[in-house]
C-alpha positions as CSV (number, residue, x, y, z in Angstrom):
1,M,171.9,-191.4,238.8
2,S,168.5,-190.4,237.5
3,T,168.5,-193.4,235.1
4,V,169.0,-195.7,238.2
5,R,166.2,-194.0,239.9
6,V,163.9,-194.4,237.3
7,T,164.5,-198.0,236.8
8,L,164.3,-198.7,240.4
9,A,160.9,-196.8,240.4
10,A,159.6,-198.9,237.5
11,I,160.7,-202.2,239.0
12,V,158.8,-201.3,242.3
13,L,155.6,-200.2,240.4
14,A,155.6,-203.6,238.3
15,A,156.1,-205.6,241.5
16,C,153.2,-203.8,243.0
17,G,151.2,-204.4,239.9
18,V,151.7,-208.1,239.9
19,S,150.9,-208.5,243.7
20,I,147.6,-206.5,243.1
21,A,146.7,-208.8,240.2
22,Q,147.5,-212.1,241.9
23,A,145.4,-210.9,245.0
24,H,142.3,-210.1,242.7
25,H,142.3,-213.5,241.6
26,S,142.9,-215.4,244.8
27,A,140.4,-217.3,246.5
28,A,141.7,-216.4,249.9
29,M,138.8,-214.0,250.9
30,F,136.5,-217.2,250.8
31,D,136.1,-219.8,253.7
32,F,135.9,-223.1,252.1
33,T,135.6,-224.9,255.2
34,R,132.0,-223.6,255.4
35,S,129.0,-223.7,253.0
36,G,125.8,-221.7,252.5
37,E,123.0,-221.8,250.1
38,L,120.8,-219.4,248.6
39,E,117.8,-219.3,246.1
40,G,117.1,-216.5,243.9
41,V,116.4,-215.2,240.4
42,V,119.5,-214.6,238.2
43,K,120.1,-211.0,237.6
44,D,123.3,-211.5,235.8
45,I,125.7,-214.3,235.0
46,R,129.0,-214.2,233.2
47,V,130.8,-217.4,232.6
48,I,134.2,-215.9,231.4
49,N,137.9,-216.4,232.2
50,P,139.5,-216.1,234.5
51,H,136.3,-216.8,236.7
52,M,132.6,-216.4,236.6
53,S,130.4,-214.0,238.1
54,L,126.9,-214.3,239.2
55,T,124.4,-211.9,240.6
56,L,121.0,-213.4,242.3
57,V,118.1,-211.3,243.3
58,V,117.2,-213.0,246.6
59,T,113.7,-212.6,248.5
60,D,113.7,-214.3,251.9
61,S,113.2,-213.3,255.4
62,K,115.6,-210.7,255.3
63,G,114.0,-208.9,252.5
64,T,114.8,-208.6,248.8
65,R,118.5,-207.7,247.6
66,T,121.1,-208.6,245.3
67,V,123.9,-211.0,246.2
68,S,127.0,-211.3,244.2
69,F,129.1,-214.5,243.8
70,E,132.2,-215.6,242.0
71,G,133.2,-219.0,240.8
72,H,135.2,-221.2,238.7
73,S,136.7,-220.7,235.1
74,V,134.8,-221.4,232.0
75,N,136.6,-224.7,231.6
76,N,136.0,-225.9,235.1
77,F,132.3,-224.9,234.6
78,Y,132.1,-226.9,231.2
79,R,133.7,-230.1,232.6
80,A,131.1,-230.2,235.4
81,G,128.2,-230.1,232.9
82,W,127.6,-226.3,232.4
83,R,126.6,-225.4,229.1
84,P,126.0,-221.8,227.7
85,D,122.1,-222.2,228.0
86,S,122.2,-224.0,231.4
87,V,121.5,-220.8,233.5
88,K,120.1,-217.6,231.9
89,V,119.0,-214.3,233.4
90,G,115.4,-214.5,234.8
91,D,115.9,-218.2,236.0
92,K,115.2,-219.2,239.6
93,I,118.4,-221.2,240.6
94,K,119.7,-222.4,244.0
95,V,123.5,-221.8,244.6
96,R,125.8,-223.6,247.2
97,F,128.9,-221.5,247.9
98,A,131.9,-220.9,250.2
99,P,131.0,-217.7,252.2
100,R,133.1,-214.6,252.3
101,K,135.4,-214.5,255.3
102,D,134.5,-211.0,256.0
103,G,131.0,-212.2,256.7
104,S,129.5,-210.1,253.9
105,E,126.9,-212.0,251.7
106,G,127.8,-213.9,248.5
107,G,130.9,-216.1,248.1
108,F,132.5,-218.6,245.8
109,V,130.1,-220.8,243.9
110,N,130.7,-224.8,244.5
111,A,127.3,-225.8,243.0
112,F,124.3,-224.6,241.7
113,T,120.9,-226.2,240.7
114,T,119.2,-225.1,237.5
115,A,115.8,-224.1,236.8
116,Q,115.4,-227.6,235.4
117,G,116.5,-229.0,238.6
118,K,119.9,-230.3,237.2
119,E,122.9,-229.7,239.8
120,I,126.3,-228.8,238.4
121,G,128.6,-228.9,241.3
122,F,132.3,-228.2,241.7
123,R,135.1,-229.5,244.4
124,P,136.2,-226.6,246.3
125,P,139.9,-225.7,246.2
126,G,141.9,-228.1,248.2
127,A,139.1,-230.8,248.6
128,P,140.1,-234.2,248.1
129,A,139.4,-235.9,244.4
130,P,136.1,-237.9,244.4
131,A,136.1,-241.7,245.4
132,S,136.2,-243.9,242.2
133,G,132.8,-244.4,240.6
134,T,131.8,-240.7,241.6
135,K,130.9,-238.6,238.7
136,A,133.7,-236.2,238.1
137,G,133.0,-232.6,238.9
138,T,130.4,-233.0,241.4
139,N,130.4,-233.0,245.2
Protein backbone atom coordinates (compact mmCIF):
# COMPACT_ATOMS: atom_id res chain seq x y z
CA MET A 1 0.00 0.00 0.00
CA SER A 2 2.81 2.43 0.79
CA THR A 3 4.28 1.90 -2.70
CA VAL A 4 0.97 3.01 -4.21
CA ARG A 5 0.93 6.15 -2.02
CA VAL A 6 4.52 7.03 -2.92
CA THR A 7 3.79 6.53 -6.63
CA LEU A 8 0.65 8.68 -6.46
CA ALA A 9 2.51 11.38 -4.54
CA ALA A 10 5.27 11.38 -7.17
CA ILE A 11 2.74 11.71 -9.99
CA VAL A 12 0.96 14.61 -8.26
CA LEU A 13 4.25 16.44 -7.60
CA ALA A 14 5.40 15.91 -11.18
CA ALA A 15 2.10 17.25 -12.52
CA CYS A 16 2.37 20.32 -10.28
CA GLY A 17 5.92 20.97 -11.47
CA VAL A 18 4.86 20.85 -15.11
CA SER A 19 2.02 23.32 -14.60
CA ILE A 20 4.32 25.72 -12.72
CA ALA A 21 6.90 25.57 -15.53
CA GLN A 22 4.23 26.14 -18.18
CA ALA A 23 2.83 29.12 -16.27
CA HIS A 24 6.28 30.68 -16.00
CA HIS A 25 6.72 30.64 -19.77
CA SER A 26 3.20 31.81 -20.49
CA ALA A 27 2.48 35.23 -21.95
CA ALA A 28 -0.97 35.30 -20.29
CA MET A 29 0.14 38.05 -17.88
CA PHE A 30 0.48 40.58 -20.72
CA ASP A 31 -2.27 42.56 -22.46
CA PHE A 32 -1.50 42.28 -26.17
CA THR A 33 -4.51 44.46 -27.06
CA ARG A 34 -2.69 47.51 -25.64
CA SER A 35 0.71 49.01 -26.25
CA GLY A 36 3.04 51.21 -24.22
CA GLU A 37 6.35 52.94 -24.88
CA LEU A 38 9.20 53.81 -22.57
CA GLU A 39 12.60 55.29 -23.22
CA GLY A 40 15.52 54.56 -20.96
CA VAL A 41 19.08 53.42 -20.50
CA VAL A 42 19.79 49.69 -20.69
CA LYS A 43 20.84 48.38 -17.28
CA ASP A 44 20.76 44.72 -18.28
CA ILE A 45 19.82 42.73 -21.37
CA ARG A 46 19.87 38.97 -21.76
CA VAL A 47 18.79 37.53 -25.06
CA ILE A 48 18.75 33.85 -24.22
CA ASN A 49 16.25 31.02 -24.56
CA PRO A 50 13.49 30.57 -23.63
CA HIS A 51 12.99 34.37 -23.70
CA MET A 52 14.85 37.63 -23.33
CA SER A 53 14.90 39.88 -20.31
CA LEU A 54 15.58 43.60 -20.37
CA THR A 55 15.95 46.10 -17.54
CA LEU A 56 15.81 49.82 -18.30
CA VAL A 57 16.61 52.77 -16.08
CA VAL A 58 13.80 55.18 -16.91
CA THR A 59 13.76 58.87 -15.97
CA ASP A 60 10.53 60.74 -16.66
CA SER A 61 7.82 62.70 -14.84
CA LYS A 62 7.46 59.77 -12.39
CA GLY A 63 11.13 60.01 -11.40
CA THR A 64 14.01 57.59 -11.97
CA ARG A 65 13.36 53.86 -11.61
CA THR A 66 14.18 50.48 -13.10
CA VAL A 67 11.58 48.76 -15.27
CA SER A 68 11.78 45.10 -16.28
CA PHE A 69 10.59 43.53 -19.51
CA GLU A 70 10.39 40.08 -21.06
CA GLY A 71 10.39 39.25 -24.74
CA HIS A 72 10.82 36.80 -27.54
CA SER A 73 13.33 33.98 -27.89
CA VAL A 74 16.78 34.38 -29.42
CA ASN A 75 15.52 32.95 -32.74
CA ASN A 76 12.71 35.50 -32.99
CA PHE A 77 15.06 38.35 -32.12
CA TYR A 78 17.56 37.21 -34.72
CA ARG A 79 14.90 36.89 -37.44
CA ALA A 80 13.72 40.42 -36.65
CA GLY A 81 17.22 41.81 -37.24
CA TRP A 82 18.74 41.81 -33.77
CA ARG A 83 22.43 40.96 -33.47
CA PRO A 84 24.48 40.61 -30.26
CA ASP A 85 25.90 44.14 -30.62
CA SER A 86 22.52 45.77 -31.42
CA VAL A 87 21.77 46.77 -27.83
CA LYS A 88 24.36 47.06 -25.09
CA VAL A 89 24.34 48.04 -21.43
CA GLY A 90 24.46 51.86 -21.28
CA ASP A 91 22.59 52.40 -24.59
CA LYS A 92 19.57 54.71 -24.57
CA ILE A 93 16.71 52.90 -26.33
CA LYS A 94 12.96 53.15 -26.77
CA VAL A 95 10.83 50.06 -26.07
CA ARG A 96 7.32 49.34 -27.37
CA PHE A 97 5.61 46.71 -25.24
CA ALA A 98 2.40 44.96 -24.27
CA PRO A 99 1.77 46.04 -20.66
CA ARG A 100 1.25 43.72 -17.71
CA LYS A 101 -2.40 42.96 -16.97
CA ASP A 102 -1.88 43.60 -13.25
CA GLY A 103 -0.95 47.24 -13.96
CA SER A 104 2.64 47.00 -12.74
CA GLU A 105 5.29 48.57 -14.92
CA GLY A 106 7.06 46.68 -17.67
CA GLY A 107 5.70 44.18 -20.11
CA PHE A 108 6.40 42.05 -23.16
CA VAL A 109 8.71 43.70 -25.72
CA ASN A 110 7.09 44.03 -29.17
CA ALA A 111 9.75 46.34 -30.62
CA PHE A 112 12.62 48.56 -29.67
CA THR A 113 14.54 51.36 -31.29
CA THR A 114 18.30 51.05 -30.82
CA ALA A 115 20.64 53.89 -29.87
CA GLN A 116 21.52 54.10 -33.59
CA GLY A 117 17.84 54.60 -34.51
CA LYS A 118 17.18 51.13 -35.97
CA GLU A 119 13.77 49.67 -35.11
CA ILE A 120 13.61 45.96 -34.46
CA GLY A 121 10.02 44.79 -34.17
CA PHE A 122 7.92 41.72 -33.63
CA ARG A 123 4.31 40.78 -34.20
CA PRO A 124 2.53 40.30 -30.90
CA PRO A 125 1.29 36.75 -30.24
CA GLY A 126 -1.98 36.17 -32.09
CA ALA A 127 -1.51 39.13 -34.43
CA PRO A 128 -2.15 38.53 -38.13
CA ALA A 129 0.81 37.96 -40.46
CA PRO A 130 2.08 41.09 -42.24
CA ALA A 131 0.65 41.85 -45.65
CA SER A 132 2.75 40.78 -48.62
CA GLY A 133 5.48 43.29 -49.36
CA THR A 134 5.86 44.15 -45.66
CA LYS A 135 9.24 43.42 -44.12
CA ALA A 136 9.04 40.20 -42.10
CA GLY A 137 9.42 40.57 -38.37
CA THR A 138 8.30 44.18 -38.12
CA ASN A 139 5.01 45.70 -37.14
